[in-house]
C-alpha positions, 0 to 999 in steps of 0.5 A: 862248550862249558869247561869240564875238568876230570879228576883222576887219583890212584888206588892208595886214596882208599875211596869206596866205590859209591863215592867214586861213582857218585863223583865220577872220579877216575882211579888208576890202580897201583900194582901188587906182586905176590910171589911171581904174580903181578897185577892191579891191586884190585885183582887181589883179595884182601885175605889173600894179601894178609895171608901172604904177609903172615906167611912171609911170602914176597909181597911187593908194590909198584906204581902203574905204568905210564900207559895206564895213565895215558888210557885213563886220560884218553877216556876222560878226553873222550868223555868231553874233558877239557882239562884233567887234575890228577892227584896222587900218593907222595912221590917219596913213597911211590913213582906214581906221580912221575908215571902220570907226568910221563903220560900227561905229555902225550895228551892233547888237553892240559893235565895237572899232576899233583904230588899230594905228599900223603896217601890214604883218605887224606888223598881220598878227601882231596880227590873228593874236594877236587871232584866237587869243585869240578862238578860245580863248574870250577875251572882247573885252577879252582879244582887244583886249589880244592885238592891242595887245600885238603891234602895240605891240611889233612893228617894221617895217624897210623897204628901198626902191630909191628914195623917189620912190614914197613922195614921190608918194603923200604917205606919206614922213613924216620920211623926207623928210630923205633926199630928194636923196641920191645914187642909190647911197645906199639908204634904210632906213626904219621906221614910228614914231608911225604914219608912215614914219621914217628909220633909215639911209642905206647905199651900195649895195643889198647893203650896205643889205640886210645892214644891214636884217638887222642891224637885225632881229637887233638888234631881236630881241635874242635873245628868241623872235620871229616874223619875216616877210620881205616883198617887192614886185617884188624879185628872188629873190636879195634875199629869199634874201640877207636870209632866209639872214642871218636864219636864221644869226643868229636861232636863237629864231624861232617862226614865219617867213614869206616873203610878197608885200607888199600891193599897197597898200603896194607902191604907196607903197614901189615895186618892189624893196622888201624889208621885215622884220617883227620881232614878239616872240612872244606 
């Protein structure tokens, strides 16, 4: 029989359903806790999480348990997979990859667990590249290389209204240096070495979003790229402003996506956040 490599990722990849279905990617859900209620993140509505955050309710996140990965891997085996490539959110932000490794030990086919050291559509584009390589008949090594090439070259750029939600969730990383600045000063962040890191402080939301787009254009460097613009509880005009700037200044865009961020990510960045993923086309 020809080899078939299954691709698994997690819900922080922010992949839309039509791409998940098109490429046969299996997605394991991280867990959200709102008050005393704990469940898979997709079982909560985005407005529900936004309201809970704004009301100051307890909103916490947790990795899937190993059992969720085990049954996902078993489904892949039942569907004829001869190997699995499982690519996940940074281990410095979540124990998701560790849970995947625990489950992998109980599966009878090879399972290759990759810690991407990133999240969001940088992870999503990596899973997509892996799935395309698998669909083309690639062996596990080829699929792994496709994922690694994307997540090691992609960039996450993030605007947040406030650092308070990152501080509450313990994911603030090196951006702690921005704490205590005036409310009118808006932080721009990235993910570096697997954790949140500061990029710039800009006065006012409009200037900050303009700077966010500038950083994305600089990162693209004129090369062909895939772009994703994500939001969590941000008004339409913010998305429109950012996307208009990118369209005007990035002529070499292969794929462009406008998406809602995972509620797991949203629980940490807070309402009003806007993110841009810049991923060199592969």
